C-alpha positions as CSV (number, residue, x, y, z in Angstrom):
1,M,0.0,0.0,0.0
2,R,1.4,3.4,-0.9
3,E,2.0,5.9,1.8
4,S,-0.7,8.3,0.5
5,A,-3.3,5.5,1.0
6,L,-3.0,5.9,4.8
7,E,-5.4,8.9,4.7
8,E,-7.8,6.9,2.6
9,F,-7.7,4.0,5.0
10,G,-8.6,6.4,7.8
11,V,-5.4,6.4,9.8
12,T,-5.3,9.7,11.6
13,L,-2.4,9.3,14.1
14,H,-0.2,12.2,12.8
15,A,2.8,10.0,12.4
16,D,5.8,12.3,13.1
17,T,8.6,10.3,11.4
18,I,9.2,8.2,8.3
19,R,9.8,5.3,10.7
20,D,6.4,5.9,12.3
21,R,4.7,6.0,8.9
22,R,6.4,2.8,7.8
23,H,5.3,1.1,11.0
24,I,1.7,2.1,10.3
25,L,2.0,1.0,6.7
26,S,3.3,-2.4,7.8
27,V,0.2,-2.8,10.1
28,V,-2.1,-2.3,7.1
29,R,-0.2,-4.7,5.0
30,E,-0.3,-7.4,7.8
31,M,-4.1,-7.2,7.9
32,T,-6.1,-10.1,6.5
33,P,-8.6,-9.3,3.7
34,E,-11.4,-9.8,6.2
35,D,-9.7,-7.4,8.7
36,R,-9.3,-4.7,6.0
37,I,-12.9,-4.9,5.0
38,L,-14.1,-4.9,8.6
39,F,-12.0,-2.0,9.7
40,T,-12.8,0.0,6.6
41,C,-16.5,-0.6,6.9
42,T,-16.7,0.1,10.6
43,R,-17.3,3.8,10.3
44,R,-20.4,5.9,9.8
45,K,-18.7,8.3,7.5
46,F,-18.1,5.9,4.6
47,I,-16.7,7.9,1.7
48,G,-15.6,7.0,-1.8
49,A,-12.0,6.3,-0.7
50,H,-13.3,3.6,1.6
51,Q,-15.4,2.1,-1.1
52,R,-12.4,1.8,-3.3
53,I,-10.4,0.0,-0.6
54,V,-13.2,-2.6,-0.2
55,L,-13.6,-3.1,-3.9
56,D,-9.9,-3.5,-4.3
57,V,-9.8,-6.2,-1.6
58,C,-12.9,-8.0,-3.1
59,H,-11.4,-8.0,-6.6
60,K,-7.8,-9.0,-5.7
61,E,-8.0,-11.2,-2.7
62,A,-9.9,-14.2,-1.5
63,V,-12.4,-13.2,1.2
64,D,-13.8,-15.6,3.7
65,W,-17.3,-14.1,3.8
66,D,-18.7,-16.5,6.3
67,L,-15.9,-15.6,8.7
68,L,-16.4,-11.9,8.0
69,Y,-20.1,-12.0,8.7
70,W,-19.6,-14.1,11.9
71,T,-17.0,-11.6,13.1
72,A,-19.2,-8.6,12.3
73,R,-22.1,-10.1,14.2
74,V,-20.0,-11.2,17.3
75,H,-18.5,-7.7,17.4
76,G,-21.9,-6.0,17.2
77,V,-21.4,-4.1,14.0
78,A,-23.0,-6.4,11.4
79,P,-25.8,-3.8,10.5
80,L,-23.2,-1.0,9.9
81,I,-20.9,-3.4,7.8
82,F,-23.9,-4.4,5.7
83,V,-25.0,-0.8,5.0
84,N,-21.5,0.2,3.9
85,L,-21.0,-2.9,1.8
86,L,-24.1,-2.1,-0.1
87,Q,-22.6,1.3,-1.0
88,C,-19.7,-0.5,-2.8
89,R,-21.1,-1.0,-6.2
90,G,-19.8,-4.3,-7.5
91,G,-18.5,-5.4,-4.1
92,E,-21.8,-6.9,-3.1
93,N,-21.6,-9.2,-6.1
94,A,-18.5,-10.9,-4.6
95,M,-20.5,-11.8,-1.5
96,P,-22.2,-15.2,-1.5
97,E,-26.0,-15.0,-1.7
98,E,-26.4,-16.9,1.6
99,V,-24.2,-14.4,3.4
100,M,-26.1,-11.5,1.9
101,K,-29.3,-13.1,3.2
102,Q,-27.8,-13.4,6.7
103,F,-26.8,-9.7,6.6
104,R,-30.3,-8.7,5.5
105,F,-32.1,-10.8,8.1
106,G,-29.8,-9.6,10.8
107,F,-30.3,-6.0,9.8
108,A,-34.1,-6.3,9.9
109,Q,-33.9,-8.2,13.2
110,N,-31.8,-5.5,14.7
111,I,-34.3,-2.8,13.8
112,L,-37.0,-4.7,15.8
113,T,-34.6,-5.3,18.7
114,K,-33.8,-1.6,18.9
115,Q,-37.5,-0.7,18.9
116,R,-38.1,-3.2,21.7
117,L,-35.2,-1.9,23.7
118,A,-36.4,1.7,23.3
119,N,-39.8,0.6,24.7
120,E,-38.1,-1.2,27.6
121,I,-35.9,1.8,28.4
122,E,-39.0,4.0,28.5
123,R,-40.6,1.5,30.9
124,V,-37.5,1.3,33.1
125,L,-37.1,5.0,33.3
126,A,-40.8,5.5,34.1
127,F,-40.4,3.0,37.0
128,F,-37.4,4.8,38.5
129,H,-39.0,8.2,38.1
130,S,-42.1,6.9,39.9
131,V,-40.0,5.8,42.9
132,G,-37.9,9.0,43.0
133,L,-34.6,7.5,41.9
134,D,-32.2,9.3,39.5
135,V,-30.6,7.0,37.0
136,M,-28.0,7.4,34.3
137,L,-27.8,5.5,31.0
138,V,-24.4,4.1,30.3
139,K,-22.5,2.1,27.6
140,G,-24.6,1.0,24.6
141,A,-27.9,2.4,25.8
142,A,-26.4,5.9,26.2
143,L,-24.6,5.7,22.9
144,D,-27.7,4.6,21.0
145,L,-29.5,7.7,22.4
146,L,-26.6,10.2,22.0
147,I,-24.5,9.0,19.1
148,Y,-26.3,6.4,16.8
149,N,-29.9,7.6,17.0
150,P,-31.9,7.1,14.7
151,H,-29.8,4.6,12.8
152,P,-29.7,1.0,14.0
153,Y,-26.1,0.5,13.0
154,T,-24.9,-1.5,16.1
155,I,-26.3,-4.5,17.9
156,S,-27.5,-4.0,21.4
157,R,-28.5,-6.8,23.7
158,D,-29.4,-5.2,27.0
159,V,-29.8,-1.9,28.9
160,D,-27.1,-0.7,31.2
161,L,-27.8,2.0,33.8
162,V,-26.5,3.4,37.1
163,I,-28.8,4.2,40.0
164,R,-27.6,7.4,41.8
165,R,-28.2,6.2,45.3
166,R,-26.1,3.5,47.0
167,K,-27.9,0.3,47.7
168,E,-28.0,0.6,51.5
169,N,-29.9,3.9,51.1
170,I,-32.8,2.5,49.1
171,P,-35.9,1.1,50.9
172,G,-36.3,-2.7,50.7
173,E,-39.7,-2.4,48.8
174,I,-38.1,-0.4,46.0
175,L,-35.2,-2.9,45.8
176,K,-37.7,-5.7,45.4
177,G,-39.3,-3.7,42.6
178,I,-36.0,-3.3,40.9
179,T,-35.3,-7.0,41.1
180,E,-38.7,-7.8,39.7
181,L,-38.1,-5.4,36.9
182,Q,-34.8,-7.1,36.0
183,R,-36.6,-10.5,35.9
184,H,-38.7,-9.4,32.9
185,L,-36.3,-7.0,31.1
186,P,-32.7,-7.3,29.8
187,L,-31.5,-4.8,32.4
188,E,-28.0,-4.6,33.9
189,Y,-27.6,-2.0,36.7
190,D,-25.5,-1.0,39.6
191,F,-25.7,1.4,42.5
192,F,-23.9,4.7,42.3
193,R,-21.1,3.2,40.2
194,H,-21.0,0.6,37.4
195,H,-18.8,-2.5,37.6
196,D,-18.0,-2.5,33.9
197,L,-16.8,1.2,34.0
198,D,-14.4,0.7,36.9
199,L,-13.4,-2.8,35.7
200,N,-14.9,-4.4,38.9
201,G,-13.0,-2.1,41.2
202,V,-9.7,-2.2,39.3
203,L,-10.0,1.6,38.5
204,L,-10.7,4.3,41.0
205,I,-13.2,6.3,39.1
206,D,-14.7,9.4,40.6
207,F,-18.4,8.5,40.2
208,Q,-19.4,11.3,42.5
209,G,-17.8,13.8,40.2
210,I,-19.4,12.1,37.2
211,W,-22.8,12.4,38.7
212,E,-22.3,16.1,39.7
213,E,-21.4,17.0,36.1
214,A,-23.9,14.8,34.3
215,T,-26.7,16.3,32.3
216,K,-30.4,15.5,32.8
217,I,-32.2,15.0,29.5
218,Q,-35.6,13.5,28.5
219,F,-36.2,10.2,26.8
220,R,-39.8,9.8,25.6
221,G,-40.9,12.2,28.4
222,Q,-38.9,10.4,31.1
223,P,-35.9,12.0,32.8
224,V,-32.5,10.4,32.6
225,F,-28.9,11.5,33.2
226,V,-26.1,11.1,30.7
227,M,-22.4,11.8,31.1
228,T,-20.4,14.7,29.8
229,P,-18.7,14.1,26.4
230,E,-15.3,13.8,28.1
231,D,-16.5,11.2,30.6
232,L,-18.4,9.4,27.8
233,L,-15.2,9.1,25.8
234,I,-13.1,8.0,28.8
235,M,-15.7,5.3,29.6
236,A,-15.8,4.1,25.9
237,C,-12.0,3.6,26.1
238,I,-12.3,1.7,29.3
239,N,-15.0,-0.5,27.8
240,S,-12.7,-1.0,24.8
241,C,-10.0,-2.2,27.2
242,R,-12.5,-4.7,28.6
243,K,-13.0,-6.0,25.0
244,R,-9.2,-6.2,24.3
245,Y,-9.2,-2.9,22.3
246,F,-9.9,-4.4,18.9
247,N,-13.6,-5.1,19.4
248,L,-15.2,-3.3,16.4
249,K,-18.2,-1.9,18.2
250,S,-15.9,-0.4,20.8
251,L,-13.7,1.2,18.2
252,C,-16.8,2.5,16.4
253,D,-18.1,4.0,19.7
254,I,-14.8,5.8,20.3
255,A,-14.7,7.3,16.8
256,G,-18.5,8.1,17.0
257,I,-18.2,10.1,20.2
258,I,-15.2,12.1,18.9
259,S,-17.2,12.9,15.7
260,A,-20.4,13.7,17.6
261,Y,-18.7,16.2,20.0
262,P,-16.3,18.5,18.0
263,E,-16.4,20.8,21.0
264,M,-14.8,18.1,23.2
265,N,-12.6,19.7,25.9
266,W,-9.4,17.7,25.4
267,E,-7.6,19.3,28.3
268,E,-10.4,18.4,30.6
269,L,-10.4,14.8,29.2
270,I,-6.7,14.5,29.8
271,C,-7.0,15.9,33.3
272,K,-9.9,13.5,34.2
273,A,-8.1,10.4,32.7
274,K,-5.1,11.1,34.9
275,S,-7.2,11.7,38.0
276,Y,-9.0,8.4,37.4
277,R,-5.6,6.8,36.9
278,C,-6.7,5.4,33.5
279,E,-4.6,7.6,31.2
280,N,-2.8,4.5,29.8
281,I,-6.2,2.9,28.9
282,V,-7.5,6.1,27.3
283,Y,-4.2,6.4,25.3
284,A,-4.4,2.8,24.1
285,G,-8.1,3.2,23.2
286,L,-7.6,6.4,21.2
287,F,-4.4,5.0,19.5
288,V,-6.0,1.8,18.3
289,A,-9.2,3.6,17.1
290,G,-7.1,6.0,15.1
291,L,-5.0,3.2,13.7
292,T,-8.0,1.1,12.6
293,V,-11.2,2.9,12.0
294,G,-9.9,6.4,12.0
295,C,-10.7,9.3,14.3
296,E,-9.7,12.9,14.3
297,L,-7.6,13.7,17.4
298,P,-5.8,16.9,18.3
299,V,-2.1,16.5,17.6
300,Y,-1.2,17.0,21.3
301,A,-3.8,14.7,22.8
302,L,-1.9,11.4,22.8
303,D,1.4,13.1,23.8
304,R,-0.1,14.8,26.8
305,L,-1.9,11.7,28.1
306,L,1.2,9.8,29.0
307,N,4.3,11.0,30.8
308,S,6.1,7.7,30.2
309,S,7.6,7.3,26.8
310,I,8.4,3.7,27.6
311,R,4.8,2.9,28.3
312,A,3.7,4.7,25.2
313,T,6.2,2.7,23.1
314,I,5.0,-0.6,24.5
315,I,1.3,0.3,23.9
316,R,2.1,1.5,20.3
317,Y,4.1,-1.6,19.6
318,L,1.4,-4.0,20.8
319,G,-1.3,-2.0,19.1
320,Q,0.5,-2.3,15.8
321,R,0.8,-6.1,16.0
322,M,-2.3,-7.1,14.1
323,S,-1.3,-10.8,14.3
324,F,-1.9,-10.5,18.1
325,S,-5.4,-8.8,17.9
326,S,-7.1,-9.6,14.6
327,P,-10.9,-9.1,15.1
328,T,-11.5,-12.5,13.5
329,S,-9.5,-14.3,16.2
330,L,-9.8,-11.9,19.1
331,Y,-11.7,-14.2,21.4
332,S,-10.2,-17.5,20.3
333,G,-7.7,-19.6,22.2
334,A,-7.6,-22.1,25.1
335,K,-10.0,-21.5,28.0
336,F,-8.6,-20.8,31.5
337,L,-10.7,-19.6,34.4
338,D,-13.5,-18.9,31.9
339,R,-11.3,-16.7,29.8
340,R,-9.9,-17.2,26.3
341,L,-6.2,-16.9,26.4
342,N,-4.3,-15.5,23.4
343,L,-1.9,-12.7,22.6
344,S,-4.7,-10.1,22.4
345,L,-4.6,-10.0,26.3
346,L,-1.1,-8.4,26.2
347,L,-2.3,-4.9,25.3
348,P,-5.0,-4.6,28.0
349,Y,-2.5,-5.7,30.7
350,A,0.2,-3.4,29.2
351,S,-2.2,-0.4,29.7
352,Y,-2.8,-1.2,33.5
353,R,-0.7,0.4,36.2
354,W,1.1,-2.2,38.4
355,D,-1.3,-1.8,41.3
356,Q,-4.2,-2.3,38.8
357,V,-2.6,-5.5,37.6
358,W,-2.7,-6.9,41.1
359,R,-6.3,-5.8,41.7
360,K,-7.2,-7.4,38.3
361,A,-5.5,-10.6,39.2
362,G,-7.3,-10.7,42.6
363,F,-10.6,-10.2,41.0
364,I,-10.1,-12.9,38.4
365,L,-9.0,-15.4,41.0
366,G,-11.7,-14.5,43.4
367,S,-14.5,-14.6,40.8
368,G,-13.5,-17.8,39.1
369,G,-12.3,-16.0,36.0
370,A,-15.2,-13.8,35.0
371,Y,-13.9,-10.6,33.3
């Protein structure tokens, strides 16, 4: 691939040296045909240059379409991949008819699922409003409302939210009502904090500060809180770490938030990431997103996130090793303590501080391996 093709592919890392650019070029060359199509199509702004890349791969290389569809579905971006493939005139002809049918069926099914989840969110918010509890939508439910609406481009399976009060401060009858609500709805909740956003206690996130700065909005007439853009992006990077950084939906989320909030206060984001002690994680999330699906970052953002050039070098090295973290094999490998072991685990652990590694190990051993 010629150097000028980097911009077409979507790489926006502002490589400073010829050596850096060559490293990035080698990453693109190492991608499998399926990886190149998946990364190229995992973006909402799908322009002519991206279409040419997909068509070039389809015409010149053998694509395992069954593997591509399976990966897109597992990673939660099959609807977006399908929409963008349809824009590649001629590329859809390379896709087997059976795979095309699967994409079409999955797209239609996802529309119905999104409608059902929206109805269920309305029902959940109405319940909490009726009992006087403030709640915050997080993760996929928040991004569907703030970033992806009205397009059903990503796959959602549940509703994540945080209840503002701590559990011990909520009357028993209301707690029973919450439990009963969860029995009938795909609801995942936590009190005051959310276990996925602090990696089950591995990170020391200032949830009090997040609540104080959150914005109250309306969803179908029901009040709900959402995070500031800066916290939203930090949490997307943390969730990307949970998914080993190369999960396509997580990468799409990071790029989508950056695109949706051009007024992002990057100085505030850097300050918060450092205060939450997750600056390594945010650095890795932004770096991988820029390398794979493309996102516009200020030139200084990555440089100011990390003080350690050694840590940055390690993260960049591992992030550029596509053979470690190909989306098609991200969750493969032998199982140990209910976890798939492969080289894709190296980058998440490289982005932890030493004390966080110990807390992570303690959680895994104490919970029998659940992430």
